[in-house]
Steps between C-alpha positions, in 0.01 A plus 500: 500500500815512285502450126605169355785480255247448223318819598827695500495526120150443368538648154720365224516684169572377150468705179330474163826441311559197721145384434544508122826308536318239713240466224785455255639214711161329489445550128854423371435737210778692332655748537564426865574706804844360597397518865158339454555202733643724772197729467254210520669373815495849652126554436408169666725559801380856552137383501558196722720664763298816564151544636454763228661470156472807280641691202514874414397683184684757286206739441138557614358380169676166533298437818185444298657283230478170687451307175852609402661355810717186485297182474643349820430821692137496389455138609661564840276803552191283445589256779459567871633345818240294687337680794213435741353828381458556122541875562849440640632287217821646359598469131832328439616811313367855500562818305683769699283807449609749767744666257648444155856562389404803291402675827869524587734770368865392504788724601801571284717288731263205474506516121878539490571211740246270336636566152849421626377168644311423180798562269719280722237227482463534122876472447512174697169345393453640151404169338226425752381859486473486122293180519280651770432808282403270211256325730359835612453606139292189440259590783536879501138580401399332826789604714491877447124539511419815691844655456514844336760372259756227468686650794419745776548867408768570757693191389493611138622851590780379723611237249527765228706727725741224597550347158609845386778466759629192320420224744677171412188376322705394200650224712154347541403330174136606521320776311482819710120528492455138604751562776304806611187289540693253715633785716146624558390154618815475710433837662141410581641245742627790710151650494347174613749480787374840613136397464554205733722689743210617716302177494729286713515258209782371282527539124644207302594643158552367152870394475561790261457730802716301742800739477280749688497256791872434536516645851202286611604168347595340831161583652323317219740208496460442874128435469500300178552140600241249380340600169149380417531685170812303420322171570207590274735625224686167495174304492385706201833474316506122553141473369361386834269795538290710267615824337146639525494816711166410658629161618820657629291756692294219655816325618643825637177550697535154654862561594439849640203402716713225658806723542312789662283279723804313635740797520743363244589821312854629451453728800399214731831325422356145508732201497558323171346186648171685560502632144562152362214366711280771351606418142419134570162591651413709193616202290739697280691246286839427655819341374695207640861574578760299308602331822156341525576220250808409704281471809253276314784276385654476848169426667413241234821310578392471861215277389745227395719535809455471876203703618562790730353395833407856592305549177333159489381298202173686451661842538773419248258363242279804543796735457625321188150499351455874562839592353464281191144620437609864516801435275307305235218755483731799467542649154825692460524468879182709548240376746180643651579753770307298760782242486687754711268422789660155539757508777718255306536763225644778715828611349434327167246733344524861383304772324721637219484877475447553872864614516453745212648801682801308628576384145456848356669702773 
């Protein structure tokens, strides 16, 4: 029996840096990770679209420091997918324990090429990088727990060797030691890629590490269509859903159980209509398109004119009543997701954020 598309890639990996940024999106505290929304969306989509969501660790000691993990990660790890057998229930998110990044010794070429990519990134995105470092400094006691120092030993040695060769660090308006820390985090993305290489899974990194994925960008873009994370992020930002990590984790569990059971993951390539039907079934708040009011106005005018014989008096009155009721109850054009189940609403309702990856391509 052949594998389904969903089985083809069972494991999806995030990382702890992304988790802290997701927490930052939920808390709205300052300083902020400039990529916090993107990270929140990524965490949700990784969990929902894979039968196993996971994240790696930098060192062995960090494996036992679960209380230091991002808040959202901890809540997702507590929740399990429903199963007929309690012994077979799978947590929404697990800790990847087979190896840690400190198990890997980089080559000189890997360090050289990664530093080149990092400097190029820093020159283009220096402002965001500076704000990200400030955010890291605010959480650093948590973030580097288990690390032998602020950076890995080999990173510190290589950085010292290269700065002596007068790298164009002066062009980046960031203190050299702060920049070194960022390079270490950047390089760890390469280590995580290697950790996942033999698992058959895919690693979805913090945006800081995206330059390491330039050659694989099309592969990721091809699968990212509908975004459940984007939908939830918009609902939170518009104050239509809680910022509490435990409540977010509960919602993610509901979405994932439906997606996996009905083969609606990225890898199943479901139609957008099926995904909208699912969002309506879950009752995720939806938004009326601007064209909806025009439809209400046009249909209302029919009531004072000749009735459409094909529709009939009762059918027309029913249609007008449904449209006006939906319009009058909507606040800022938002309505309960179950409104999407009405056939009359097809084409006039949407879930903002579902197109997150198309808008941020």
